[in-house]
C-alpha positions as a Python dict, from the first residue, in 0.01 Angstrom:
ca = {
    (1, 'M'): (0, 0, 0),
    (2, 'S'): (-318, -224, -94),
    (3, 'P'): (-365, -356, -429),
    (4, 'P'): (-495, -86, -681),
    (5, 'H'): (-825, -267, -713),
    (6, 'G'): (-973, -598, -591),
    (7, 'P'): (-865, -888, -792),
    (8, 'K'): (-1141, -999, -1026),
    (9, 'P'): (-1200, -1397, -1019),
    (10, 'Q'): (-1019, -1562, -1311),
    (11, 'V'): (-1218, -1763, -1556),
    (12, 'P'): (-1104, -2132, -1507),
    (13, 'A'): (-846, -2229, -1774),
    (14, 'T'): (-1030, -2528, -1870),
    (15, 'F'): (-1121, -2467, -2243),
    (16, 'P'): (-1109, -2815, -2403),
    (17, 'G'): (-1023, -2690, -2755),
    (18, 'P'): (-710, -2519, -2910),
    (19, 'L'): (-686, -2119, -2921),
    (20, 'Q'): (-959, -1973, -3099),
    (21, 'V'): (-842, -1614, -3106),
    (22, 'I'): (-498, -1429, -3092),
    (23, 'A'): (-467, -1096, -3031),
    (24, 'A'): (-163, -1021, -3167),
    (25, 'G'): (-85, -649, -3036),
    (26, 'L'): (139, -520, -2767),
    (27, 'P'): (66, -440, -2426),
    (28, 'R'): (-97, -108, -2359),
    (29, 'C'): (-323, -170, -2676),
    (30, 'A'): (-638, -257, -2494),
    (31, 'T'): (-523, -590, -2393),
    (32, 'S'): (-744, -604, -2061),
    (33, 'T'): (-1046, -474, -2262),
    (34, 'L'): (-996, -757, -2490),
    (35, 'K'): (-956, -1028, -2195),
    (36, 'E'): (-1284, -895, -2054),
    (37, 'V'): (-1436, -898, -2407),
    (38, 'F'): (-1348, -1258, -2488),
    (39, 'E'): (-1414, -1388, -2167),
    (40, 'D'): (-1759, -1209, -2062),
    (41, 'H'): (-1903, -1061, -2356),
    (42, 'L'): (-1844, -1265, -2652),
    (43, 'A'): (-1822, -1602, -2461),
    (44, 'I'): (-1508, -1721, -2632),
    (45, 'G'): (-1360, -1879, -2313),
    (46, 'P'): (-1050, -1813, -2069),
    (47, 'C'): (-783, -1541, -2197),
    (48, 'M'): (-430, -1590, -2141),
    (49, 'H'): (-278, -1239, -2008),
    (50, 'M'): (-12, -1105, -1791),
    (51, 'N'): (-252, -1081, -1493),
    (52, 'R'): (-274, -1475, -1483),
    (53, 'C'): (122, -1507, -1535),
    (54, 'L'): (270, -1264, -1262),
    (55, 'P'): (134, -1437, -959),
    (56, 'H'): (239, -1766, -1053),
    (57, 'P'): (642, -1826, -1074),
    (58, 'A'): (590, -2159, -1252),
    (59, 'T'): (410, -1972, -1525),
    (60, 'M'): (662, -1713, -1542),
    (61, 'K'): (928, -1955, -1566),
    (62, 'L'): (763, -2124, -1861),
    (63, 'V'): (750, -1799, -2054),
    (64, 'H'): (1103, -1699, -1969),
    (65, 'D'): (1220, -2074, -2070),
    (66, 'A'): (1023, -2029, -2418),
    (67, 'L'): (1165, -1702, -2462),
    (68, 'R'): (1527, -1843, -2397),
    (69, 'E'): (1473, -2168, -2624),
    (70, 'P'): (1611, -2124, -2969),
    (71, 'D'): (1506, -2471, -3087),
    (72, 'T'): (1165, -2422, -3254),
    (73, 'P'): (1010, -2788, -3164),
    (74, 'K'): (1115, -2760, -2810),
    (75, 'R'): (1001, -2416, -2766),
    (76, 'R'): (656, -2472, -2906),
    (77, 'A'): (634, -2770, -2691),
    (78, 'I'): (661, -2528, -2397),
    (79, 'L'): (390, -2310, -2546),
    (80, 'Y'): (150, -2611, -2605),
    (81, 'T'): (163, -2637, -2217),
    (82, 'L'): (171, -2283, -2149),
    (83, 'F'): (-133, -2206, -2358),
    (84, 'D'): (-335, -2531, -2261),
    (85, 'G'): (-664, -2447, -2144),
    (86, 'Y'): (-720, -2114, -2296),
    (87, 'A'): (-945, -2033, -2588),
    (88, 'A'): (-783, -1686, -2653),
    (89, 'T'): (-481, -1475, -2553),
    (90, 'A'): (-403, -1108, -2543),
    (91, 'D'): (-128, -918, -2385),
    (92, 'F'): (188, -1066, -2254),
    (93, 'P'): (292, -1358, -2302),
    (94, 'G'): (87, -1429, -2653),
    (95, 'H'): (253, -1106, -2806),
    (96, 'L'): (618, -1261, -2774),
    (97, 'F'): (518, -1575, -2949),
    (98, 'I'): (312, -1453, -3237),
    (99, 'E'): (482, -1676, -3532),
    (100, 'D'): (464, -1989, -3309),
    (101, 'L'): (105, -1907, -3235),
    (102, 'I'): (12, -1871, -3553),
    (103, 'D'): (156, -2190, -3687),
    (104, 'L'): (53, -2393, -3357),
    (105, 'Y'): (-316, -2290, -3422),
    (106, 'P'): (-392, -2245, -3769),
    (107, 'D'): (-756, -2183, -3748),
    (108, 'A'): (-730, -1902, -3480),
    (109, 'K'): (-865, -1575, -3577),
    (110, 'V'): (-563, -1307, -3549),
    (111, 'V'): (-668, -969, -3413),
    (112, 'L'): (-389, -692, -3434),
    (113, 'N'): (-498, -468, -3170),
    (114, 'V'): (-339, -125, -3178),
    (115, 'R'): (-330, 208, -3015),
    (116, 'K'): (-525, 493, -3169),
    (117, 'G'): (-242, 752, -3092),
    (118, 'G'): (17, 534, -3290),
    (119, 'A'): (354, 450, -3171),
    (120, 'T'): (432, 776, -2996),
    (121, 'D'): (162, 768, -2752),
    (122, 'W'): (227, 391, -2707),
    (123, 'E'): (596, 474, -2642),
    (124, 'A'): (484, 746, -2352),
    (125, 'S'): (235, 500, -2203),
    (126, 'M'): (505, 205, -2218),
    (127, 'K'): (736, 434, -2032),
    (128, 'T'): (530, 500, -1721),
    (129, 'T'): (360, 163, -1688),
    (130, 'I'): (570, -141, -1820),
    (131, 'A'): (920, -14, -1869),
    (132, 'P'): (961, 84, -1468),
    (133, 'F'): (939, -316, -1417),
    (134, 'M'): (1309, -282, -1568),
    (135, 'S'): (1398, -14, -1334),
    (136, 'W'): (1691, -105, -1069),
    (137, 'Q'): (1427, 18, -800),
    (138, 'Y'): (1173, -266, -902),
    (139, 'R'): (1478, -499, -912),
    (140, 'V'): (1600, -437, -562),
    (141, 'A'): (1269, -361, -405),
    (142, 'C'): (1137, -712, -531),
    (143, 'W'): (1443, -918, -504),
    (144, 'W'): (1300, -1141, -242),
    (145, 'S'): (935, -1187, -424),
    (146, 'V'): (982, -1506, -649),
    (147, 'P'): (716, -1409, -902),
    (148, 'D'): (883, -1044, -957),
    (149, 'W'): (1216, -1222, -994),
    (150, 'W'): (1082, -1432, -1262),
    (151, 'H'): (884, -1112, -1397),
    (152, 'Y'): (1234, -929, -1421),
    (153, 'Q'): (1406, -1217, -1569),
    (154, 'T'): (1121, -1262, -1833),
    (155, 'E'): (1139, -881, -1930),
    (156, 'M'): (1529, -899, -1997),
    (157, 'A'): (1430, -1197, -2240),
    (158, 'W'): (1207, -984, -2398),
    (159, 'E'): (1450, -678, -2424),
    (160, 'D'): (1709, -918, -2586),
    (161, 'D'): (1430, -1053, -2815),
    (162, 'V'): (1337, -696, -2968),
    (163, 'K'): (1696, -612, -3012),
    (164, 'K'): (1753, -928, -3207),
    (165, 'R'): (1423, -931, -3397),
    (166, 'F'): (1385, -539, -3491),
    (167, 'G'): (1725, -373, -3392),
    (168, 'V'): (1602, -152, -3140),
    (169, 'D'): (1710, -68, -2806),
    (170, 'H'): (1426, -101, -2570),
    (171, 'F'): (1106, -284, -2610),
    (172, 'W'): (928, 29, -2506),
    (173, 'D'): (1079, 225, -2798),
    (174, 'A'): (814, 368, -3059),
    (175, 'A'): (1022, 191, -3296),
    (176, 'A'): (962, -151, -3168),
    (177, 'Y'): (551, -87, -3192),
    (178, 'D'): (571, -13, -3570),
    (179, 'A'): (811, -297, -3638),
    (180, 'H'): (616, -558, -3429),
    (181, 'N'): (270, -443, -3618),
    (182, 'D'): (449, -466, -3940),
    (183, 'W'): (583, -843, -3833),
    (184, 'V'): (242, -932, -3771),
    (185, 'K'): (97, -835, -4064),
    (186, 'R'): (365, -986, -4287),
    (187, 'L'): (346, -1318, -4100),
    (188, 'C'): (-25, -1331, -4169),
    (189, 'Q'): (46, -1240, -4546),
    (190, 'E'): (296, -1522, -4581),
    (191, 'R'): (52, -1763, -4453),
    (192, 'G'): (-254, -1680, -4607),
    (193, 'R'): (-425, -1566, -4297),
    (194, 'D'): (-667, -1309, -4229),
    (195, 'V'): (-578, -1023, -3982),
    (196, 'L'): (-805, -776, -3828),
    (197, 'V'): (-635, -442, -3751),
    (198, 'W'): (-861, -318, -3455),
    (199, 'E'): (-865, -17, -3192),
    (200, 'P'): (-1132, 36, -2923),
    (201, 'G'): (-1257, 342, -3075),
    (202, 'M'): (-1414, 101, -3333),
    (203, 'G'): (-1645, -19, -3084),
    (204, 'W'): (-1806, -390, -3150),
    (205, 'D'): (-1812, -324, -3512),
    (206, 'G'): (-1614, -557, -3722),
    (207, 'L'): (-1461, -735, -3415),
    (208, 'C'): (-1775, -953, -3373),
    (209, 'E'): (-1812, -1010, -3723),
    (210, 'F'): (-1470, -1132, -3739),
    (211, 'V'): (-1460, -1375, -3452),
    (212, 'D'): (-1802, -1491, -3557),
    (213, 'R'): (-2003, -1373, -3232),
    (214, 'K'): (-2341, -1179, -3178),
    (215, 'E'): (-2281, -787, -3117),
    (216, 'P'): (-2348, -724, -2744),
    (217, 'T'): (-2606, -490, -2641),
    (218, 'V'): (-2370, -302, -2381),
    (219, 'P'): (-2108, -77, -2447),
    (220, 'L'): (-1731, -176, -2526),
    (221, 'P'): (-1552, -192, -2165),
    (222, 'R'): (-1265, -8, -2105),
    (223, 'N'): (-989, -122, -1855),
    (224, 'N'): (-648, -105, -1735),
    (225, 'D'): (-608, 265, -1792),
    (226, 'R'): (-247, 421, -1747),
    (227, 'A'): (-305, 571, -1397),
    (228, 'K'): (-415, 204, -1270),
    (229, 'M'): (-107, 63, -1445),
    (230, 'E'): (105, 306, -1254),
    (231, 'K'): (-35, 222, -943),
    (232, 'V'): (19, -140, -1003),
    (233, 'V'): (398, -90, -1031),
    (234, 'Q'): (375, 101, -688),
    (235, 'W'): (192, -181, -519),
    (236, 'R'): (461, -427, -657),
    (237, 'I'): (743, -228, -541),
    (238, 'A'): (563, -191, -183),
    (239, 'L'): (498, -546, -158),
    (240, 'G'): (887, -616, -224),
    (241, 'L'): (981, -356, 44),
    (242, 'R'): (777, -532, 287),
    (243, 'L'): (969, -833, 186),
    (244, 'W'): (1278, -680, 251),
    (245, 'A'): (1153, -558, 605),
    (246, 'K'): (1054, -901, 702),
    (247, 'R'): (1386, -1051, 587),
    (248, 'A'): (1573, -765, 792),
    (249, 'G'): (1337, -833, 1079),
    (250, 'L'): (1400, -1215, 1096),
    (251, 'T'): (1789, -1128, 1061),
    (252, 'I'): (1780, -907, 1387),
    (253, 'A'): (1567, -1126, 1568),
    (254, 'L'): (1787, -1428, 1505),
    (255, 'S'): (2087, -1201, 1604),
    (256, 'V'): (1965, -1142, 1931),
    (257, 'V'): (1855, -1508, 1992),
    (258, 'G'): (2173, -1592, 1889),
    (259, 'S'): (2358, -1358, 2123),
    (260, 'W'): (2131, -1436, 2411),
    (261, 'G'): (2205, -1801, 2359),
    (262, 'L'): (2562, -1751, 2325),
    (263, 'G'): (2572, -1555, 2635),
    (264, 'R'): (2358, -1829, 2845),
    (265, 'M'): (2608, -2088, 2736),
    (266, 'L'): (2917, -1900, 2853),
    (267, 'S'): (2757, -1797, 3166),
    (268, 'I'): (2693, -2192, 3230),
    (269, 'M'): (3025, -2264, 3145),
}
């Protein structure tokens, strides 16, 4: 299976300053749209996002280490490294560290991107796009893929985090959606920070003013719909199965060569 769509070249993560915008909403809340908006339409700069992490095991390990680090100064040191060079963040891994990011970057604008259909619609989307990455099929199929192995470990850490923080069973539960959004609003209120609650149906209106950018003349982009994300899951599993096939082929080849070599040695003796 080929990739669901050709990868778009990433904007280099060379932004010289601190984070300018924190999109604090959960995955499946227009995070890919916001990444394109921040990078290509509002010229804010490179945006941290899941698609910058998954291909790179070292980056995924940083996320995992930060999630598992209970000591705040040590965790925030990891996050400084993780977000260095980025002007914005949307989606994973930023949504996992909202409290840290708000404190680390006191001048950053906070946008709470939400889903128009609310918690029930969000849960339905998560169950077919993100939750499958927690399945045994994905874990077994992608056992030999180092990026996917770290992805699975990180999602396990995410699962533990929401259980501890919000008291829910799974990170894709509807209750996690409401609890996360309430948490973001509470954090901003406690710190005297403004937060813009936004969803794509609102268009450019309000968003551009909040982040102090001129409104583009093109329509707001729409990216990463549910069907595309479901294909991503299938694609990663297909890649994992190909790695299994290569491993199996190598094992068979070594067995054949080893048997032949033993036979030759015995014949010589």
